[in-house]
C-alpha positions in Angstrom: 94.3 74.6 96.5 95.2 77.2 93.9 97.0 80.4 94.8 96.4 83.5 92.8 98.8 86.2 91.6 99.9 88.9 94.0 99.5 88.6 97.8 97.7 85.4 99.1 97.1 85.7 102.9 96.3 82.6 105.0 94.6 82.9 108.4 92.9 80.7 110.8 92.6 79.9 114.5 95.7 78.6 116.4 95.9 74.8 115.9 93.6 74.9 112.8 96.4 73.3 110.7 98.2 76.2 109.0 101.4 74.3 109.8 100.2 71.4 107.8 100.2 73.6 104.7 103.7 74.8 105.4 104.9 71.2 106.1 103.4 70.1 102.8 105.1 72.9 100.9 108.5 72.3 102.5 108.2 68.5 101.9 107.4 68.8 98.2 110.4 71.2 97.8 112.8 68.7 99.2 112.6 69.1 103.0 113.2 66.4 105.5 110.7 63.5 105.4 109.6 61.1 108.1 106.7 58.8 108.8 105.0 61.3 111.1 103.5 63.1 108.1 101.5 60.0 107.2 97.9 59.9 108.6 97.3 56.9 110.9 96.1 53.9 108.9 97.3 55.3 105.5 100.0 53.7 103.5 101.6 56.9 102.4 101.3 60.7 102.2 101.6 62.5 98.8 102.1 66.2 98.0 102.0 67.6 94.5 102.6 71.2 93.4 102.6 72.9 90.0 104.7 75.9 89.1 104.0 77.4 85.6 103.4 74.0 84.1 106.3 72.3 86.0 105.0 69.6 88.3 106.9 68.4 91.4 105.6 65.5 93.5 106.8 63.8 96.7 105.5 60.7 98.5 106.4 59.4 102.0 105.5 55.9 103.1 104.4 54.8 106.6 107.9 53.3 107.0 109.5 56.7 106.3 110.8 56.1 102.8 110.3 58.9 100.3 110.4 59.3 96.5 110.4 62.4 94.4 109.4 63.3 90.8 109.8 66.3 88.6 107.4 66.3 85.5 106.8 62.6 86.2 110.5 61.7 86.1 112.0 60.2 89.2 114.7 62.4 90.8 116.9 62.3 93.8 115.7 64.3 96.8 118.9 66.4 96.6 117.9 67.4 93.0 114.4 68.3 94.1 115.8 70.4 97.0 118.0 72.3 94.6 115.1 73.0 92.3 112.9 74.0 95.2 115.5 76.6 96.3 115.1 78.2 92.8 111.3 78.0 92.8 110.3 79.2 96.3 112.0 81.3 99.0 110.5 80.6 102.5 110.8 83.0 105.4 109.7 81.9 108.8 110.7 80.0 112.0 111.5 76.8 110.2 112.8 78.2 106.9 116.2 77.8 105.3 116.3 81.1 103.5 118.2 81.5 100.3 119.0 85.1 101.4 121.3 83.7 104.2 123.6 82.1 101.6 126.7 84.1 100.8 126.6 83.3 97.1 123.0 84.4 96.9 123.7 87.6 98.8 126.6 88.4 96.4 124.5 87.7 93.3 121.5 89.8 94.5 123.9 92.7 95.4 125.3 92.6 91.9 121.9 92.5 90.3 120.7 95.4 92.5 123.7 97.5 91.6 123.8 96.5 87.9 127.3 95.1 88.5 128.6 93.0 85.6 131.2 90.3 86.4 131.9 89.5 82.7 135.2 91.4 82.5 136.6 90.0 85.7 135.4 86.4 84.9 137.2 86.6 81.6 140.4 87.8 83.2 140.1 85.2 86.0 139.5 82.4 83.5 142.6 83.3 81.5 144.7 83.3 84.8 143.2 80.0 85.9 143.9 78.4 82.6 147.6 79.3 82.7 147.9 78.3 86.4 146.4 74.9 85.5 148.8 74.4 82.6 151.8 75.1 84.9 150.4 72.7 87.5 150.1 70.0 84.9 153.7 70.5 83.8 155.0 70.6 87.3 153.0 67.7 88.7 152.8 64.0 87.9 155.6 61.6 86.9 159.2 62.9 87.3 160.1 64.6 84.0 163.2 62.6 83.3 161.3 59.3 83.7 158.4 60.5 81.5 160.8 61.7 78.8 162.5 58.3 78.7 159.1 56.5 78.5 157.9 58.8 75.7 161.2 58.4 73.7 160.7 54.6 73.9 157.1 54.8 72.8 157.8 57.2 69.9 160.7 55.0 68.8 158.5 51.9 68.9 155.7 53.6 67.0 158.1 55.0 64.4 159.7 51.6 63.8 156.2 50.0 63.4 155.3 52.8 60.9 151.6 52.0 61.0 149.8 54.1 58.3 146.4 54.4 56.6 147.7 51.7 54.1 147.4 49.2 57.0 143.7 49.8 57.5 142.8 46.7 55.4 145.7 44.5 56.5 143.4 42.0 58.2 141.3 41.6 55.0 144.4 41.2 52.8 145.9 38.6 55.3 142.6 36.6 55.3 142.6 36.6 51.4 146.3 35.5 51.2 145.6 32.7 53.8 142.8 31.3 51.6 144.3 32.2 48.2 143.9 28.8 46.5 140.3 28.4 47.7 139.4 32.0 46.6 141.0 31.5 43.1 139.2 28.2 42.5 135.9 29.7 43.5 136.4 32.8 41.5 137.2 30.8 38.4 134.1 28.8 38.8 132.1 32.1 39.1 133.6 33.5 35.9 132.9 30.2 34.0 129.3 30.2 35.2 129.0 33.8 34.0 129.8 32.8 30.4 133.5 31.9 30.5 135.6 33.2 27.6 132.6 33.8 25.4 130.9 35.9 28.1 127.2 36.8 27.7 127.4 37.2 23.9 126.8 33.5 23.4 123.6 33.7 25.5 122.4 36.7 23.5 123.1 34.9 20.2 120.6 32.2 21.3 118.0 34.6 22.8 118.1 37.2 19.9 116.1 35.2 17.3 113.6 34.1 20.0 112.9 37.7 21.0 112.5 38.7 17.3 110.0 35.9 16.7 107.8 36.8 19.6 108.1 40.6 18.8 106.3 40.1 15.5 103.1 39.5 17.3 103.9 40.9 20.8 105.7 44.3 20.7 106.7 44.1 24.4 109.3 41.4 23.4 111.5 44.2 22.0 111.8 45.7 25.5 112.8 42.2 26.8 115.6 42.1 24.2 116.9 45.5 25.2 116.8 44.5 28.9 118.6 41.3 28.1 121.4 43.2 26.4 121.8 45.5 29.4 122.0 42.5 31.7 124.6 40.9 29.5 126.8 44.1 29.7 126.5 43.9 33.5 127.4 40.2 33.5 130.5 40.9 31.5 131.5 43.7 33.9 131.0 41.5 36.9 133.0 38.7 35.3 135.9 41.1 34.6 135.7 42.5 38.2 135.9 39.0 39.7 138.9 38.1 37.5 140.7 41.4 38.2 140.2 41.1 42.0 141.4 37.6 42.1 144.5 38.4 40.0 145.7 40.7 42.8 145.7 37.9 45.4 149.3 36.9 46.0 149.5 33.1 46.7 153.3 33.3 47.2 154.2 31.8 50.6 156.8 34.4 51.2 154.3 37.2 50.6 151.9 35.6 53.0 154.6 35.3 55.7 155.3 39.0 55.3 151.6 39.8 55.6 151.4 37.6 58.7 154.3 39.4 60.3 152.9 42.8 59.4 149.5 42.0 60.8 151.1 40.9 64.0 152.9 44.3 64.3 149.8 46.3 63.5 147.6 44.4 65.9 150.2 44.8 68.7 150.4 48.6 68.1 146.6 48.9 68.1 146.2 46.9 71.3 148.9 49.0 73.0 148.1 52.5 71.7 144.6 52.4 70.2 145.1 54.4 67.0 148.9 54.3 66.4 148.8 57.2 64.0 147.1 59.5 66.5 149.2 58.2 69.4 152.4 58.9 67.6 151.4 62.5 66.9 150.3 63.1 70.5 153.4 61.5 72.0 155.8 63.5 69.7 154.0 66.7 70.8 154.2 65.8 74.5 157.8 64.8 74.2 158.6 68.1 72.5 156.9 69.9 75.4 158.8 68.1 78.1 162.1 68.4 76.4 161.5 72.1 76.3 159.7 72.1 79.7 161.9 74.7 81.4 161.6 77.2 78.6 157.8 76.5 78.5 157.5 77.0 82.3 159.4 80.2 82.1 157.1 81.5 79.4 154.0 80.3 81.3 155.1 82.0 84.5 155.5 85.3 82.7 152.1 84.9 81.3 150.7 83.9 84.7 152.1 87.1 86.3 150.6 89.2 83.6 147.2 87.4 83.8 147.1 87.8 87.5 147.8 91.5 87.3 144.8 91.8 84.8 142.6 89.7 87.0 143.4 91.7 90.2 142.9 94.9 88.3 139.5 93.7 87.1 138.8 92.4 90.6 139.6 95.8 92.2 137.2 97.5 89.8 134.5 94.9 90.6 135.0 95.4 94.3 134.7 99.2 93.9 131.4 98.9 92.0 130.2 96.3 94.6 131.1 98.6 97.4 129.1 101.5 95.9 126.1 99.2 95.3 126.5 97.9 98.9 126.2 101.5 100.3 123.0 102.2 98.4 121.5 98.8 99.3 122.3 99.4 103.0 120.6 102.8 103.0 117.5 101.5 101.2 117.0 98.5 103.5 117.6 100.5 106.7 114.9 102.9 105.5 112.5 100.0 105.1 113.4 98.7 108.5 112.2 102.0 110.1 108.6 101.2 108.9 108.8 97.7 110.3 109.5 98.8 113.9 113.3 98.8 113.9 113.6 102.5 114.7 117.3 102.4 115.6 118.4 99.4 113.7 120.9 99.5 110.8 121.4 97.2 107.8 124.8 96.9 106.2 126.6 95.1 103.4 130.2 94.2 104.2 132.5 93.9 101.2 135.8 92.6 102.5 139.0 91.5 100.7 139.2 87.8 100.1 141.3 85.3 98.2 140.8 85.6 94.4 138.1 83.3 93.1 135.8 83.0 90.2 133.4 85.4 92.1 136.0 88.2 92.6 138.6 89.4 95.1 136.2 90.0 97.9 133.5 88.5 100.1 130.0 89.8 100.6 128.0 89.5 103.8 124.7 91.1 104.8 125.0 92.6 108.3 122.4 93.7 110.9 122.8 96.0 113.9 119.6 95.8 115.9 120.4 98.7 118.3 122.9 101.6 118.4 126.2 100.6 120.0 125.7 96.9 119.4 128.1 95.0 117.0 126.7 94.4 113.6 126.3 90.7 112.9 125.7 88.6 109.8 122.1 87.9 109.1 122.7 84.2 109.8 123.7 85.0 113.4 120.4 86.8 114.2 118.7 84.7 116.9 115.1 85.9 116.6 113.1 84.3 113.8 110.6 87.2 113.9 113.5 89.7 113.8 115.2 88.0 110.9 111.9 87.6 109.0 111.2 91.3 109.1 114.8 92.0 107.9 114.1 89.6 105.1 110.9 91.5 104.3 112.7 94.8 104.2 115.3 93.2 101.9 112.6 91.7 99.6 110.9 95.1 99.4 114.1 96.7 98.1 115.2 93.8 96.0 111.8 92.8 94.6 112.7 93.5 91.0 116.2 91.9 91.4 115.1 88.7 93.1 114.7 85.9 90.5 112.8 83.5 92.9 109.2 84.0 91.8 107.4 82.6 94.8 107.9 84.0 98.3 106.4 82.6 101.4 106.2 84.5 104.7 105.3 82.3 107.6 104.0 84.4 110.6 106.7 87.0 110.2 104.4 89.5 112.0 104.3 87.5 115.2 104.9 89.5 118.4 104.6 92.9 116.8 101.9 95.6 117.2 99.2 96.7 114.9 100.9 99.7 113.3 104.0 97.6 112.5 101.6 94.9 111.3 100.1 97.4 108.9 103.5 98.2 107.6 104.3 94.5 107.1 101.1 94.1 105.1 101.9 97.1 102.9 105.4 95.8 102.2 104.3 92.3 101.5 101.8 93.7 98.9 104.6 95.9 97.4 106.7 92.8 97.0 103.7 91.0 95.5 103.7 93.4 92.6 106.6 91.4 91.1 106.2 88.1 92.9 103.6 85.6 94.0 103.5 85.9 97.7 102.0 83.5 100.3 101.7 84.9 103.8 100.5 83.1 106.9 99.5 85.7 109.5 97.7 86.2 112.8 97.5 90.0 112.4 94.3 91.5 110.9 96.3 94.7 110.1 98.4 92.6 107.7 95.7 90.3 106.4 93.6 93.1 104.9 96.2 93.8 102.3 95.8 90.4 100.6 94.6 90.1 97.0 93.2 86.7 98.0 92.3 85.5 101.5 92.3 81.9 102.6 91.0 80.6 105.9 92.2 77.3 107.4 89.7 75.5 109.6 89.6 72.2 111.4 86.6 69.8 111.9 85.7 66.2 112.6 84.1 64.1 109.9 83.5 60.4 110.0 85.4 60.2 113.3 88.5 61.7 111.8 89.9 65.2 112.3 90.3 67.0 108.9 91.8 70.4 108.0 90.2 72.4 105.3 91.2 75.6 103.5 88.8 77.9 101.6 88.7 81.3 100.0 86.7 84.0 101.8 85.3 87.1 100.2 82.7 89.7 101.0 81.0 89.4 104.3 82.8 86.1 105.0 86.1 88.0 104.9 84.7 90.7 107.1 83.8 88.0 109.6 87.3 86.5 109.5 89.0 89.9 110.1 86.6 90.6 112.9 87.4 87.2 114.5 91.1 88.1 114.3 90.3 91.4 116.0 88.1 90.2 118.8 88.3 86.4 119.1 85.0 84.6 119.3 83.0 87.7 120.3 81.9 89.0 116.9 80.2 92.3 118.0 79.0 95.1 115.7 82.0 97.1 116.9 84.5 94.5 115.8 82.7 94.0 112.4 82.8 97.7 111.8 86.4 97.9 112.7 87.1 94.9 110.4 85.2 96.7 107.6 87.2 99.8 108.1 90.5 97.9 108.0 89.5 96.2 104.7 88.5 99.5 103.2 91.8 101.0 104.2 93.6 98.0 102.6 91.7 98.5 99.4 92.6 102.2 99.2 96.3 101.3 99.2 96.0 99.4 96.0 
């Protein structure tokens, strides 16, 4: 099925299979999987959903094993679940709403109030960096032992004195070890390249030949020029070979010194990696440790100053959050009045907390259902219908500040009257101005506000029960609203009432 923009309402008789749709959506977004979702006789169940070109897919086998993919790449279910939380926010009896998460509440409050955390985060980051540096100096190996080890290592590296001149030590050692063989071979090469006479002797023989042919075939002049260029390169090669071989020291004493040096260099490389880099790093660390007390004193002074700045920025952040919290509480409480909570209050508690990357306070959304009752965190509200309507009030206020683009309301208008149902429908459509909204509902007063109306039905085909979903428009939609109003007895009165409700819903657009 393809949902449209705005408010998509989904209706159908009890037991028609609306829960199948919700189960499929929750499954493909990383929900718990088990074999009960697989039809009898089938090997596996598969659900696929597409969000603005991003495709997510989940399969569950008859044995209960599941796999997940995002854009055809296999992913862990935990990764799919995290992506699902960013793509869709579900509100209903079985939902795990983002809005109940403290971090989400804090982020939404800051977006609602236009509260920037940049200044605080910078100050906190500077304080954290100094604190980590102090911890590194104070922790680990006892300082005296580490200093002794570093002194030994620095002394060993300094004595070895490995430099960039040792980069080709292995090549020079190999050349010295085979000096006689290399010299003999090089002499044979220079002799083959023309010996003492070089390439001139070859050119002396070839010159008259080229001249003779050139009298009748002009291209021979180019051959002569090319032969002369080749002879120059042959002479250069011969000199290069002789020069390189002349630098090979065949003296046994020199070879012994190279052998000793190679042994030292290889030992340093095995032990320290790059001895040049290691020496610089260990000298610097030794210097830090030898001046550790002075360094710690300096860092502790910087830490105190950084903490003062962070707490000052944190206090300013808390002040701005508290102001935003008061405005948000008033706005949501106003929306709750329309949803049947005539005496309820919504609040945002901003309380002092240990300094963290998020600030110096904690944020919690609170709900007081009746005057005189203690306000409780949203997560502590027992009634799913109650919390869902609180969510809708929040979403109405926060619509333009909520970054989750798809919202799902699963029977949030259960156990409420028609007038409140009308208010629920109006608010869902208000939220749908900035989000794609899917709403499963039993109330005709809510359903008439949908931009698109789907009906779920159940039937038997080929001896198997199947659930279908289809879009209804025009008279078919009137019939569905009438069914919701009067059950199976579709009288002219209920159809007229259904028509009036739909007309009312259209006027609100």
